[in-house]
N, C-alpha and C positions, 0 to 999 in steps of 0.2 A: 363090598361096599354099601349094601342096606344097613349092616347091623352098624356099620363104624357109622353113618347118619345118626342111626337110632338112640346110639350110647352118646353119641355129642351132642342132638338135641337134651338127654334125659341129662345130662352132668350139666348142662350150659344152665339150663333150667333152674335144678338144684342151686349150683353157683348163683345166678339170677337171684333166688329168694334168700339163701344163703348172708347175701349182701344187707339185704333191709330188714333181718333177724335182730329183733330187739333195738332198732332205729322209731325214736317218734315219728318222723319224718317220712318215712320209710324211701317211696318211691321217685319222690319231690328233693330229693339229693341228687337224682338223676338232671335235673331239671337248673336246680340253682346256679350250675357254673357256668351252661351256655345262657342262662336268662341274665347271669351279673353281666357275665363279654357283650352281652347282645343292647342292654342299656348304656355300658360304660360308652360303648364306641357312641350311639345312637347322639348322645347325648356331648361326646367330643366334637364329634361329627357335626351339629345342629349348630355349636360355638364358633368351632373353628373354621369351618365350611361351609357356610347355610349358602342353601340355592344351586348346590353341587350334585342333588342327588339323583338314584336313578328313578325311574316308576317305578312305586309301590316300593319305595327304600326301607322301609322297617321289614318287609317280607322279603326283598330283597335280599338283606342282612341277616337273618334270622335263618333262612335255605342256607347262606354258607357259610356260617358259624356251625348249625345240626352235622350237616355233612364234613365240615372237618373234624368234628367232632368224631363222628361213629371210623372215621379211616386211621386217624390219631389212635382213637383203642382199641380198634381191634391190632395194630400192630404193636402197639407197646402190650398187649395182654400175650399178642402170639409170639415176642423174644421171649418171653418167662414160662412158654407153656410146657417146654419140656423141661427146663431146670426147674420147674417149679412140682411136677407132678415125679417127680425122680421117685419117690415111691415105691408110686403104683406098677411103674415101670420095671421095677426092680423085683420086685414083690408080686406082680399077677403079668405072669407069662401069655394072656391069650388075649390081652389087652393092646389094641395098634395105638404104636404114638399120634396118627392122625388123628385121632379122638379127642387128643387134648387141643391141638391146634384149631382142628374143627368146631370144638365148644366154645372157645373162646372168642372168634368169630360171632358166633350164634348168640353169645351172652353179650355183647358189643350193639348185635342187630337188635335184639329185646330192648335194649336200653334206647338205641334211636326211634324205633317203633311211639316210646312215649316221647321223644323230641319230637316229629314226626306228627304227632298230636295237639302237642303245642304249638306248633306252624300254624295249624287248622283252627287255632284257637285263637290265633294271633291277625288269620286271613279273615276271620268274621269278623271281627273286628275295626278292621281298617279297610271293612268293604269289596276286599279281594273273592272274586267268586272261588264257593270251595271244590268246585270239581274238579279244580286243580289235582286234588288229592288224589283222585281217582288214578291220575294218570302219573303220582310217582311213583307208586313203583317198577315202572318201566324205563327209568332212571339208575333206580336203586339193584334192578338185577341184572344192567346191561353192564353195571360198575362193578359187581358183586364179584366175577370171574377175577377181578388185577388183583382184590381185596384178597382173596382164598390165595392166591399164587405169591403176592407178597408174603402172607402169614405164612406160605408155609416157607421162604426161602428165611426170612427173618428169622422163624423157629430153628433152623438149621444151625443160622451162623451163629446166633445168640449162644449155642451152647459149646461153643469153639471160641465165639470171643466173648467176655466176659463184661465188658463196658457197653456192650451194642447198644442198650438201654439208653445208657445217657450221651453216648453221638444221637443216637434218634432222639433223644429231646432236645436237643439243639437241633436239631436236622429238619423237626415238626414245627419249632417255632421258624426257623427261618421259611421253612414251608407255608408257614399261615401268610406271610408278609407277601410272598412271593403272589399266590395265590389271589386274584382279586376277593377277596372276601367280603371286604370292607369298601374295595370303591371298585371303579369298572376301567377298564381298558379298551381303548381303542385298534383296531388291527392295524398293521403296517407300524407300530412304535414296538420299543425294543422289547420290553415288557412283555406285549401282546406273544412276540417273536419265541419269547420264553417258554413261553407259558401253552404255546403248542405242543412240547414234549413234557407236560405235564398232567397226566390221567386225570388228577384230581378240578382241575382244569373244565375240564370236560365234562365232569358227572355236575360238576355247581351249573356247569353253564344250562345243560339236560336239564335239571332240577327243576332253574329255574324257569324256563322256558314253558315247562309243562305248568309248573305250580301256578304262575304271576300270570302266563300269556293264554294259556290253555292252546299251547302251541309247539308242535315238534321243530326242534334244528332242524339244518342240511343234513341231510344223510351220511355228510363226509363227517360232521361229529359223532354221531353215532359209529360208524366205522374205525375215529380211531381209536373210540374207548377200546371197542368190541376187538380190534386188532392188540392194544394194548393189554388185554384181559387175559389174550390169547397167549403170546410172550410173558407174560408175567405168571400164568399157570404150568405154560409148558417148563422153564425155567424154575420155578418154584417146588415144582411138584416132583420133576426132575431130583435137584439135587437133594430135598428131602428123601427120595428113594433109593439114591446112591447113599444115604448116608442114614438110613435108619437102624439097619442093625449094629450099630457103632454109637446111638446116640445114649441106650443105658447103659454103657460100659463108660461115657466121657461124662455124666452127669454124677 
């Protein structure tokens, strides 16, 4: 397992560097997407729905966008993790397929680190105590098992279902609007009830409480996300292990 983690980290670091090679803006490209979406939503909401914002709404919004981006990128790249590395799987016998799935998630985590730095800059600008950044790794680590489990599940299904990336593109758009990324949701409403089955909702909720309010949400919120992560890991890794020997033959 240690060797798989080492190779995954090296591969993720290499791919991360290659994506910036020859680019004038480099890592700035990782931030332009969330920044553009942030300013568009901020402008539209300010013009269409003035006076209906959550406390520290710019940070509330940016935390939601960056958290969603990390999850979307992790799953998007996991779907093609095996197919994109078919040549390595067929030509190098001692490389475990797990390496390619974990490396895509780690690469998404590297990108997310720059987004978190961007959140820190905006927290300083808007006068939100920066100490919340020190608490953010808690929510990230609690959410990570769910991302890993979902990544392994999608990587496996992606080998057998050629259109999964297109399906995920539609589902991720739906998820963006269902999850309270740019709006607030009150307990007792139908949308709140739907989000009780949405692990991304718990991640964003925990992150906002830690970053904006420097407070821990109720234990049940942490517990729900941990349970979701445990279930996702069990299903995703179990499915991947059962199909691992077939993957190189299918791609």
